[in-house]
N, C-alpha and C positions, 0 to 999 in steps of 0.2 A: 520696539517693535520691530516684528518680521517686515523686510523688505525684499524688491525684487523676487528672486527665487528662493529666497531663506523662507523657512514657513516653520509651523509648528504642528506635529503630529499628535492629534487626540486619537487613542484608541479605545474601544468600549466593548467590554462583553455586553451580552444582552440579559440572559436569566437574573434574575435577583440582582440587577445593575439597572440596565434601562428599564425594563418591566420587574416589578415588584412581585415575583414569582419565578418559578420553574415551569417552563412551557409544558414540559411532558407530565408534571403534575395537574396541570391547569387543563389538559387535554383528557386525562384520566378521569376527571370529574364525569364526563359522559358515559363512563361505563355504568353499568346496570349497580345499582349500590353504591355508587359514587366513587369506586375503586375497581383496580385490575385486579385479577387472580393473583395469588401471592407470589407465585412463580415468577410473574412478567417482573414484580419488584425486586426477588430475589436478585436475579439476572442485571438488574439495573445497579444493585448493590455490589455486585462483584467485579463492575467497570464495563460489562458488556452495555454499552448504552445504546450503540444504533440496534443491536438484536433486540433489546428490549424493546425500544420504540416500534421496531418494526411489528414486533409480535403484540403491543399493545394495539398500533393500527388496525391488525388481523383479527383482535378480539372486538374491536368496536364495529368494522365491518360485519362481523358474524352476528351481532346484536342489532344491525339495521342504523348503524349511525353513519350518517354518508359523508365523504369528504368536504362537503360544503357546511355540515355542521360542526365539523372538526375548526375549520376557516371561520366561521361565524363566532365559534368559542372564542379564538384568539384574538377576534377583534375586540372581547372584551376584557382582555388581559390588562391587570392594573400597571398603569407606568409609575414607577420609584417617584416620590415625591421631589418635585423640581427638575427631574430630568429632561422634561420636554423643555424648558428654559434653558437648561444648558444647550441641548440641540438647536433650539433657535438662536442662542446666541453665536455658536459655532458657526452657523449658516449666514448671519448677518455680518460676520467678520472672514469671509472666506478668502481673502487675501492676506491673512496671516495664518488661518488654520487650514487643516486638511483633518478629514476623519474618516475611520474606519471602524468596522464592527467586526469583531473575532467571536464567534461563538460556537458552542457545541450542541447548539438546537439545530433547525434544519432549515432550509430556504422558505419553505411553504408557510411555517409556522412564525418566522421572525417577518417577513413581508406583509403576511396579515394583520399583524400587530402594527407595524409601522403604519401603513397606509391607512387603517382604523383610525388611527389619531392624528391624522392630518400633518404627519412629520413631512416636511420635505424632503424626498428622494434624492434630490441634487447635493444634500448636505453630506450625505455619506458617498465617500469616493468610491469604496471598493466593502464590499461583504464577502467575508471568508466563514464558511458554515457548512454543515453537511446537506448533503443534497436531497432533494424528493421531488417526486412527480406523482401525478394521479394517472393510471392505466386506463384501458378505452372500457373496463369495468367497471370504472367512477372508484377504485380502490386507491386510497393513499399509500405511497411508499418512501421508504426512507432509506439511505445507506452513507457510509463514511465518506467524508473529503478525499482522505486517503488512509492508507494503513501504514503506519510509522511506529517501530518499537521506541515508546517514550514512556516516561514513568508518569507523563501529564495525562495523556490519553492516545488510543489508538486510532481512535476515528480522526481526529484534528489536531494536529500539534502547533500550537500557536508561536512557539519559540521557533519552529522552522520557519514560519510564513511571515512574522514581522520583519525579520532581516531581508528576506526575500524582496517584502513590497518595499522599504528602504532603497535597497541597491536599485530596483526597479525603478523608483523615481528618481534618484540620483541622475541614473542613466539618462532620464528625461529633462536633468538640469535644477531637478528642486532636490535642494539641501535641506535636512530638518536640524534646526539649532535646539530642539527639544521634543523630546516624546512625553506626553503625558497618557498613562495607562491607567484606566480605570476598570476596576473587576472586582470579582467577590470569591472565587474557587480556586481549587487545585490546579486546574488547567489553565490559570493565569499566572500562576507561580514560574513557568518555563519560560515564557518572554521576558518576563521582570527581570531573571538572571542575566540577560545580556544587555540591560540597559545600562547608560553610563552614569557620569557624575552630574551632568546637565539635564539628564531627565528625572520625573516624577511617577513613582509609583503609588496610585491612590487604591487601598485594599480597603473595601467595605466592612464597618466594624461589626463584629459578631459573626463572622462568615470564616471558611477555611483559609483562604489566602492570607489574612492578616495574622492567624494562627500560626501558618509555617512560617512567615516572617519573623513574628517574635520569636520564634524557637531556631532561629540561626546563631550560631558564633560569632563574637566578634570579627573573627578570623574569616567566616565567610559570608558576612552582611552584604546586602544589595550595594552595588555603588552609586543606585539612585536614590534620591530623596525620596523617602517613605512619607506621604500624607493621608491618614486615614479619613475615611469620609462617612457620613450615616444618610445624609441627606443632598439632594441636587445641588441645593445652594452652596454646599461647599465646595463643591466639584466647581462651581461656577466662580467662586471666587480666586481658586487658583488659575483657572484660565485667564479671567479679567486681569492677572497680576502679570500676566504674557503680553498684553498690550503695549 
């Protein structure tokens, strides 16, 4: 068990990890006909995620969908099976665990989903995600957390932010003996490359992160232990073993 200022850091992606959907897809169901124009999704598939999301929000606004409508639909986003139990466990054992969320969604979507399901926000020590605001005309906007040239995402590079957070906490006297990283997507690969042999990477089965890990050669494999997961109970079991 971690004692004193030695702790375990749990890091969670949000879309298709904490919630069992992609938040942009979920909000897009508010479009006329249940989906946005093809050009918006084309831009999304080309990697211009925040530009596509901004276009989606403009399209919704132009079709009479209010920002409150968008926030309301995010409150209905389904949690991944067992993930609420994982977050509750982390919260009950805050003397052992710290918790952060790193996500390519935006702060408005993320906060709406967390608050709706009664997740104790004190559980999450820090949230790294893209920015969002509602203007004086009631129109929702999003923009990138930063703009960095990285293969994972130009909107938010988790591989840059995770070591910065760990360094910041070390300066405050907190040493992480283990990092448990739980995610699913391409932009989760970047931070996982920087983890060490005492850490654990948990890629969700059937998604891009585990595919990328499985394609690594023995010479380039991750230093961290890899434990795939499908449901929150598997994540919980790994965290329980850290007590």
